[in-house]
C-alpha positions in Angstrom: 108.4 75.4 85.5 106.2 77.1 88.2 107.3 80.3 89.8 105.6 82.0 92.8 104.8 85.6 92.6 103.5 87.9 95.2 103.6 91.3 96.8 105.4 91.9 100.1 105.8 94.5 102.9 102.4 96.2 102.4 103.2 96.4 98.6 106.6 97.7 98.7 108.0 94.7 96.7 107.3 92.1 94.3 108.5 88.7 95.2 109.4 85.9 92.9 110.2 82.6 94.3 110.4 84.2 97.9 113.2 86.7 96.7 112.4 90.5 96.6 112.9 91.4 92.9 111.2 94.6 92.0 110.7 97.7 94.3 108.5 100.6 94.4 111.3 102.9 94.7 112.0 102.9 91.0 110.8 105.5 88.5 109.0 103.9 85.4 108.9 105.6 82.2 105.3 105.2 80.6 104.5 106.3 77.1 101.5 108.8 76.7 98.2 107.2 77.5 95.5 107.4 80.2 97.8 107.9 83.0 98.5 111.7 82.4 99.4 113.9 79.4 103.0 113.9 79.8 105.0 112.2 77.2 106.8 110.2 78.5 105.5 110.1 82.0 107.9 109.6 84.6 106.1 107.6 87.3 107.3 106.9 91.0 105.5 103.8 92.0 104.0 104.1 95.5 102.5 100.6 95.9 102.1 97.2 94.2 98.5 96.1 94.8 98.6 92.8 92.9 101.1 90.7 90.6 100.2 88.3 87.9 101.8 86.2 85.2 100.5 86.0 81.7 102.5 83.6 79.5 106.1 84.6 80.2 105.5 88.4 81.3 104.8 89.3 84.9 102.4 92.2 85.5 101.9 94.2 88.4 98.9 96.3 89.3 100.4 99.5 91.2 99.6 103.0 92.4 102.0 105.6 91.1 102.7 109.5 90.9 103.9 111.5 87.8 107.0 113.4 88.8 106.3 116.1 86.4 102.4 116.9 86.7 101.7 115.2 89.9 99.0 113.0 88.6 98.4 110.1 91.1 96.4 107.2 89.6 96.3 103.3 89.6 98.4 101.5 86.9 96.9 98.0 85.6 99.0 95.5 84.2 102.5 97.2 84.1 104.9 94.6 82.7 107.8 94.4 85.3 109.7 91.4 84.0 109.6 88.1 82.2 110.3 84.5 82.9 113.1 82.9 80.7 113.9 79.3 81.2 112.2 79.2 84.5 114.2 82.4 85.8 112.8 85.8 86.4 114.4 88.6 84.6 113.2 92.2 85.7 112.7 94.8 83.0 114.8 98.2 83.5 112.3 100.7 84.9 114.2 103.6 82.9 114.2 101.6 79.7 110.5 100.6 79.7 108.3 102.5 77.4 104.8 101.1 77.9 101.4 102.7 77.0 98.9 102.5 79.6 95.8 101.7 77.9 92.1 102.0 78.9 90.3 98.8 80.0 87.8 99.0 77.1 90.8 99.0 74.5 92.5 95.8 76.2 89.1 94.0 76.3 88.5 94.7 72.5 91.6 93.0 71.6 91.2 90.0 73.7 
C-alpha cells in the first residue's frame, strides 16, 4: 500500500496521507554523534526540510537546536515513524535514541 508523505506549513509538520502527524514542536533525544557533544542531546526541531520513506521507516531531514549547549545544525534522516500494515505509526520523540552519523559512515555501509 502506498502512503503519501510531505512537509506542510513551511516545514512545521510532516503530513502522512494528508493528515498532520509529526510536529517540529517536539524535543527529540539523540545519542552522541556529530550533532553535538551532549550525551544524549535533547534537540528541539525548528523545521522539517524533507521527508522520505525507506522500506517501512519514515525519515525526516530537519534543522534543530540542542537545548543544553545551543548547537544549531541540520539533521539528516531522523527516523520519525514507521509504516505497519499500511498505517503510519509515529515514534515517541522522548523515547528515540538515535545516533546522528556522518554522511561518510552511512555511505560506507550502503
